[in-house]
C-alpha positions as CSV (number, residue, x, y, z in Angstrom):
1,I,-1.1,15.6,-11.7
2,G,-2.8,12.6,-10.1
3,G,-3.8,10.9,-6.9
4,D,-1.0,8.4,-6.1
5,W,1.0,8.9,-3.0
6,Y,3.1,7.3,-0.3
7,D,4.3,8.4,3.1
8,V,6.5,7.2,6.0
9,I,5.5,8.7,9.3
10,S,7.9,8.4,12.3
11,C,6.0,7.7,15.5
12,D,9.0,7.3,17.8
13,D,12.5,5.7,17.7
14,E,11.0,2.2,17.6
15,H,7.8,2.6,15.5
16,F,6.7,4.2,12.2
17,M,3.7,4.1,9.9
18,F,3.8,3.7,6.1
19,V,0.9,4.5,3.8
20,I,0.5,4.0,0.1
21,G,-2.7,5.2,-1.7
22,D,-4.3,5.8,-5.0
23,V,-7.2,8.2,-5.6
24,S,-9.4,7.3,-8.6
25,G,-9.2,9.6,-11.6
26,R,-6.6,12.2,-12.6
27,G,-6.1,15.9,-12.5
28,L,-6.4,18.6,-10.0
29,R,-9.5,17.2,-8.3
30,A,-7.8,13.8,-7.7
31,A,-4.7,15.5,-6.4
32,T,-6.8,17.6,-4.1
33,V,-8.5,14.5,-2.6
34,M,-5.1,12.9,-2.3
35,A,-3.7,15.8,-0.4
36,S,-6.7,15.8,2.0
37,L,-6.3,12.1,2.7
38,H,-2.5,12.3,3.0
39,Y,-2.6,15.0,5.7
40,A,-5.6,13.4,7.5
41,I,-3.6,10.2,7.8
42,R,-0.7,12.2,9.3
43,A,-3.1,13.8,11.8
44,Y,-4.6,10.4,12.8
45,A,-1.2,8.8,13.2
46,A,-0.1,11.7,15.4
47,E,-3.1,10.9,17.6
48,G,-1.8,7.3,17.9
49,D,-4.5,5.6,15.8
50,Q,-3.8,2.2,14.4
51,P,-4.2,1.3,10.7
52,S,-7.8,0.0,10.8
53,A,-8.9,3.0,12.9
54,I,-7.2,5.4,10.4
55,L,-9.0,3.8,7.5
56,T,-12.4,4.0,9.3
57,K,-11.9,7.7,10.0
58,L,-10.9,8.4,6.4
59,G,-14.1,6.8,5.3
60,A,-16.0,9.6,6.9
61,L,-14.1,12.2,4.9
62,L,-14.8,10.9,1.4
63,D,-17.9,9.9,-0.5
64,V,-17.7,8.8,-4.1
65,D,-21.2,10.1,-4.8
66,S,-20.4,13.6,-3.5
67,H,-16.8,13.9,-4.4
68,G,-16.6,11.8,-7.6
69,H,-13.6,9.9,-6.3
70,F,-12.7,6.9,-4.1
71,A,-9.3,5.8,-2.9
72,T,-7.5,2.6,-2.2
73,V,-5.1,2.8,0.8
74,L,-2.7,0.4,2.4
75,C,-1.7,1.5,5.9
76,G,0.9,-0.2,8.1
77,Y,2.3,0.3,11.6
78,V,5.9,-1.1,12.1
79,D,7.4,-2.2,15.4
80,L,11.1,-2.3,14.7
81,V,12.1,-4.0,17.9
82,R,9.6,-6.8,17.8
83,R,9.9,-7.1,14.0
84,K,6.1,-6.9,13.7
85,V,3.9,-5.1,11.1
86,T,0.2,-4.4,11.5
87,M,-1.6,-3.5,8.2
88,A,-5.0,-2.7,7.0
89,S,-6.2,-2.3,3.5
90,A,-9.0,-0.2,1.9
91,G,-9.2,-2.0,-1.4
92,H,-5.5,-1.8,-2.0
93,F,-3.2,-4.5,-3.4
94,A,-1.4,-6.7,-0.8
95,P,2.3,-6.0,-0.6
96,L,4.9,-8.6,-1.7
97,M,7.2,-9.9,1.1
98,V,10.6,-11.2,-0.1
99,D,13.0,-13.1,2.2
100,R,15.6,-15.8,1.8
101,D,12.8,-18.4,1.6
102,G,11.2,-16.8,-1.4
103,G,8.5,-14.3,-2.1
104,S,4.8,-14.2,-1.4
105,Y,2.0,-11.6,-1.2
106,V,1.0,-10.8,2.4
107,D,-2.4,-12.4,3.3
108,I,-4.4,-9.4,4.2
109,E,-8.1,-8.8,4.1
110,A,-9.0,-5.8,1.8
111,G,-11.9,-3.7,3.0
112,P,-13.8,-1.4,0.7
113,P,-12.0,1.5,-0.9
114,I,-12.2,4.8,1.0
115,G,-15.3,6.7,-0.2
116,V,-17.4,3.6,-1.0
117,K,-20.2,3.2,1.4
118,S,-20.0,-0.1,3.3
119,S,-20.8,-1.4,6.8
120,A,-17.9,-3.7,6.7
121,P,-15.2,-2.8,9.2
122,Y,-11.5,-2.5,8.3
123,R,-9.5,-5.3,9.8
124,S,-5.9,-5.2,10.7
125,T,-3.5,-8.1,10.1
126,T,-0.3,-8.4,12.2
127,F,2.6,-10.5,11.1
128,S,6.3,-11.0,11.9
129,V,9.0,-9.8,9.4
130,P,11.9,-12.2,8.9
131,V,15.4,-10.9,9.2
132,Q,16.6,-9.3,5.9
133,A,13.1,-9.4,4.4
134,T,11.9,-6.7,2.0
135,R,8.3,-5.6,1.6
136,L,7.4,-4.2,-1.8
137,A,4.2,-2.2,-2.2
138,G,2.9,0.0,-5.0
139,T,-0.2,1.3,-6.7
140,E,-1.8,0.0,-9.9
141,G,0.5,-0.9,-12.7
142,R,2.7,-3.2,-10.7
143,G,3.4,-5.6,-13.6
144,E,0.1,-5.0,-15.4
145,R,0.0,-5.1,-19.1
146,R,-2.9,-4.2,-21.3
147,G,-4.8,-7.4,-22.4
148,E,-3.1,-9.6,-19.9
149,H,-4.7,-11.1,-16.7
150,L,-3.6,-9.3,-13.5
151,D,-2.4,-12.6,-11.9
152,I,0.3,-12.9,-14.7
153,G,1.7,-9.5,-13.9
154,L,1.7,-10.1,-10.2
155,E,3.6,-13.3,-10.7
156,R,6.1,-11.6,-13.0
157,L,6.6,-9.0,-10.2
158,R,7.1,-11.8,-7.6
159,Q,9.6,-13.6,-9.8
160,S,11.6,-10.5,-10.6
161,A,11.8,-9.4,-7.0
162,M,13.0,-12.9,-5.9
163,S,15.7,-13.1,-8.6
164,Q,17.8,-10.2,-7.4
165,D,20.5,-10.3,-4.7
166,G,22.2,-7.2,-3.4
167,G,19.6,-5.5,-1.2
168,P,16.5,-3.4,-1.8
169,G,18.1,-0.9,-4.2
170,S,19.2,-3.6,-6.5
171,M,15.8,-5.3,-6.2
172,L,14.0,-2.2,-7.2
173,T,16.2,-1.6,-10.2
174,R,15.7,-5.1,-11.4
175,V,11.9,-5.0,-10.9
176,I,11.6,-1.7,-12.8
177,T,13.8,-3.1,-15.6
178,D,11.8,-6.4,-15.8
179,L,8.4,-4.8,-15.6
180,I,8.8,-2.2,-18.3
181,P,7.4,-3.8,-21.5
182,K,10.0,-4.4,-24.1
183,G,9.6,-3.0,-27.6
């Protein structure tokens, strides 16, 4: 039992939200915090809140000093017709965008994790998504290996994602195979 989660929330026929998060720690307490944040996000999305507003509201629900946990959260709003994504990050890794020109991590400003006191506002970033692009997001462990600098693992992930043709399913299979340490 842990605190990692993801969700896709339909807003209407042309829009949806995606969320990926990771609560610090393990066990029932982390899972309980995760469930609280997960369902709060769904409620805020139903009210029509955008990613930065959702993260701000979540900040009022969790305090690392009181609850013993914090959470990183990546929240995005997708406009399918305009091919636009608006994202905000609470201390979460930037997603990888792979298209026919290559792969790069989305340039997004990460605010403080949820539950960490800060006066810094959460800022949204809006960008266009190229035709046939794939966005790959995850929690900790994306290419990380003990004793190795994080940048090496992130580059391994990027290279693996770019090396695969055949759509998102094939890409995911290749990335998982490449990132599992051999031996």
